[in-house]
N, C-alpha and C positions, 0 to 999 in steps of 0.2 A: 532440616526443617526450619531451623532458626534463620538461615540465610534467606529462605523463601519469604518468611514474614518480616525479615529485616529486624530481627531482635537478637541480642547476644545470647540469651538463654531461653530455651523452650522446654517446657515440662509437659509430658503426656502421661495421663493416668488412665489405664484401662481396668475396668472392673467386670469380671465375669461372674455369672450366676449359675448355680446348679439348677437343673430342671425343676426340682421340688420348690426351690426358692422363687423361681420365676412364676410357677403356678400359684404359689401363695400370694405373690404380689400382683397377680393377674397381668403379667408382662406379655405383650403381644408384639412380635417383631414386624418389621415392615413387610417382610416376605409373607408372614401369616396374614397380615392385613390385606395384601394384594390377593392372596388366595381366597380369602373370605369374600372380597369384593367380586372376584371372578365367579365364585359359586353363586353369589346373590344375583349377578347378571344372568347366569345360565337359568336360574330358577325363574327370573322375571320373563325371560324369553319363552320358556316352557309354558308359563301361565298365559302369556299373550297368545300362544298358539292354541292352547286349550279353549280360550275365550273368543277366538276368532269366529265371526258369524258363519263362515263357510264350513268350519269344523263342526259347529253346532248343528248346522243343517244336515251335514253328512251323518252325524250321530242319530238324528231323527229319521233320516231316510233308511238307514241300515239297522235301526233299532239296536245300536251298540254304543259302548262308551270307550273312549280312548283312555288306556291305563298306563301306557308307556310312551314317552317321547324321547328319542335319541337325537341329540344335536351333534353335528360333525365338528370336530376340533379344527379350527383354522388358525 
């Protein structure tokens, strides 16, 4: 690694946390952030479908409410 950065000496320090410590410090990994953003995106899509005028009209016509929306994973 020292040759890559063209330095004579390179020092790397890794610090690992226990799950409890991570929860206390409210640490969120990049993977967790990506998952949360994906979930938020899915919820927004579901809400857009529920609020679509055609869906609202169908609910009126059939006197029914949509309670589940399943999005395909692509």
